[in-house]
C-alpha positions as CSV (number, residue, x, y, z in Angstrom):
1,M,29.9,-97.0,16.9
2,S,30.4,-93.2,16.9
3,Q,28.4,-91.0,18.8
4,A,26.2,-89.7,15.1
5,N,26.1,-93.3,14.4
6,L,24.4,-94.5,18.0
7,Q,22.2,-91.1,17.4
8,D,20.7,-92.0,14.0
9,Q,20.1,-95.4,15.7
10,V,18.5,-93.6,19.2
11,D,16.6,-91.5,16.6
12,A,15.4,-94.5,14.2
13,M,14.3,-96.7,17.2
14,L,12.6,-93.4,18.5
15,R,10.8,-92.8,15.2
16,R,9.9,-96.3,15.5
17,G,8.5,-96.2,18.9
18,I,6.2,-93.1,18.3
19,V,4.5,-94.1,15.1
20,F,4.0,-97.4,17.1
21,S,2.6,-96.0,19.6
22,I,-0.2,-93.9,18.1
23,F,-1.2,-96.6,16.0
24,W,-1.7,-98.8,18.4
25,L,-2.6,-101.5,16.4
26,M,-5.0,-103.3,18.8
27,G,-2.1,-102.8,22.1
28,I,0.6,-104.8,19.7
29,G,2.0,-101.0,18.6
30,S,1.6,-99.5,22.5
31,F,4.2,-102.6,23.1
32,I,6.1,-102.3,20.2
33,A,6.7,-98.1,21.5
34,I,7.3,-99.3,25.0
35,V,9.8,-101.8,24.3
36,Q,11.7,-99.2,21.5
37,A,11.6,-96.3,24.3
38,V,13.3,-99.2,26.7
39,K,16.0,-99.7,24.6
40,A,16.5,-95.9,23.3
41,R,16.7,-95.0,27.5
42,K,19.5,-97.7,28.0
43,I,21.4,-96.6,25.0
44,I,20.5,-92.5,25.9
45,R,21.3,-93.4,29.6
46,Q,24.6,-95.0,29.3
47,S,26.0,-92.3,26.5
48,D,26.2,-89.5,30.1
49,G,24.6,-87.1,27.8
50,E,26.0,-87.0,24.8
51,I,23.2,-89.2,23.3
52,R,19.8,-86.9,22.4
53,G,15.9,-88.1,23.2
54,E,14.8,-88.1,26.5
55,G,11.7,-86.6,25.2
56,K,10.8,-89.2,22.7
57,V,11.1,-91.9,24.8
58,L,8.6,-89.8,27.8
59,W,6.6,-89.8,24.8
60,C,6.8,-93.6,23.7
61,F,6.1,-94.5,27.8
62,I,2.9,-92.1,27.8
63,V,1.0,-92.5,24.9
64,G,2.4,-96.0,24.5
65,G,1.3,-96.8,27.9
66,A,-2.1,-95.2,27.3
67,G,-2.2,-97.7,24.3
68,L,-1.9,-100.8,26.6
69,L,-4.3,-99.2,29.2
70,F,-6.9,-98.4,26.6
71,W,-6.9,-101.9,25.4
72,A,-6.1,-104.0,28.7
73,F,-9.1,-102.4,29.9
74,V,-11.3,-103.1,26.7
75,I,-10.7,-107.0,26.8
76,L,-11.6,-106.6,30.7
77,M,-15.1,-105.6,29.7
78,V,-15.3,-108.1,26.7
79,I,-14.3,-110.9,28.9
80,V,-16.7,-109.2,31.9
81,N,-19.7,-109.4,29.3
82,A,-19.1,-112.4,28.1
83,V,-18.8,-113.9,31.9
84,N,-22.3,-112.3,32.6
85,A,-24.1,-113.3,29.2
Protein backbone atom coordinates (compact mmCIF):
# COMPACT_ATOMS: atom_id res chain seq x y z
CA MET A 1 0.00 0.00 0.00
CA SER A 2 1.39 3.41 -0.94
CA GLN A 3 2.22 6.00 1.72
CA ALA A 4 -0.35 8.46 0.32
CA ASN A 5 -3.05 5.81 0.42
CA LEU A 6 -2.03 4.80 3.95
CA GLN A 7 -2.07 8.45 5.04
CA ASP A 8 -5.59 8.82 3.63
CA GLN A 9 -6.69 5.70 5.51
CA VAL A 10 -5.24 7.01 8.79
CA ASP A 11 -6.83 10.43 8.22
CA ALA A 12 -10.23 8.79 7.66
CA MET A 13 -9.86 6.73 10.84
CA LEU A 14 -8.94 9.78 12.84
CA ARG A 15 -11.79 11.86 11.39
CA ARG A 16 -14.21 9.14 12.51
CA GLY A 17 -12.51 9.07 15.88
CA ILE A 18 -12.82 12.83 16.34
CA VAL A 19 -16.50 12.85 15.34
CA PHE A 20 -17.31 9.98 17.68
CA SER A 21 -15.29 11.52 20.49
CA ILE A 22 -17.40 14.67 20.26
CA PHE A 23 -20.73 12.82 19.99
CA TRP A 24 -20.30 10.45 22.90
CA LEU A 25 -23.48 8.44 22.15
CA MET A 26 -23.77 7.27 25.76
CA GLY A 27 -20.16 6.07 25.82
CA ILE A 28 -20.27 4.05 22.61
CA GLY A 29 -18.94 6.94 20.53
CA SER A 30 -16.13 7.46 23.02
CA PHE A 31 -15.21 3.80 22.82
CA ILE A 32 -15.21 3.91 19.01
CA ALA A 33 -12.97 7.02 19.13
CA ILE A 34 -10.43 5.24 21.32
CA VAL A 35 -10.47 2.12 19.11
CA GLN A 36 -9.88 4.27 16.00
CA ALA A 37 -7.04 6.09 17.80
CA VAL A 38 -5.36 2.82 18.77
CA LYS A 39 -5.54 1.51 15.19
CA ALA A 40 -4.23 4.78 13.72
CA ARG A 41 -1.46 5.04 16.31
CA LYS A 42 -0.25 1.54 15.43
CA ILE A 43 -0.04 2.46 11.74
CA ILE A 44 1.70 5.75 12.52
CA ARG A 45 4.31 4.08 14.73
CA GLN A 46 5.01 1.37 12.15
CA SER A 47 5.56 4.00 9.45
CA ASP A 48 8.71 5.39 11.12
CA GLY A 49 7.47 8.98 10.94
CA GLU A 50 6.19 8.95 7.37
CA ILE A 51 2.51 8.95 8.38
CA ARG A 52 1.25 11.96 10.34
CA GLY A 53 -1.58 12.25 12.85
CA GLU A 54 -0.26 11.92 16.41
CA GLY A 55 -2.06 15.11 17.47
CA LYS A 56 -5.39 13.75 16.27
CA VAL A 57 -4.65 10.45 18.01
CA LEU A 58 -4.05 12.34 21.23
CA TRP A 59 -7.33 14.25 20.76
CA CYS A 60 -9.25 10.98 20.34
CA PHE A 61 -7.66 9.51 23.46
CA ILE A 62 -8.31 12.58 25.62
CA VAL A 63 -11.84 13.45 24.51
CA GLY A 64 -12.90 9.82 24.07
CA GLY A 65 -11.46 8.96 27.47
CA ALA A 66 -13.29 11.90 29.06
CA GLY A 67 -16.51 10.65 27.50
CA LEU A 68 -15.96 7.15 28.87
CA LEU A 69 -15.18 8.51 32.32
CA PHE A 70 -18.28 10.70 32.24
CA TRP A 71 -20.58 7.82 31.32
CA ALA A 72 -18.90 5.50 33.81
CA PHE A 73 -19.60 8.11 36.51
CA VAL A 74 -23.23 8.48 35.38
CA ILE A 75 -23.77 4.71 35.43
CA LEU A 76 -22.11 4.43 38.84
CA MET A 77 -24.39 7.15 40.23
CA VAL A 78 -27.47 5.43 38.81
CA ILE A 79 -26.43 2.16 40.44
CA VAL A 80 -25.68 3.86 43.78
CA ASN A 81 -29.05 5.64 43.73
CA ALA A 82 -30.85 2.41 42.84
CA VAL A 83 -29.18 0.56 45.71
CA ASN A 84 -29.90 3.35 48.21
CA ALA A 85 -33.55 3.76 47.15
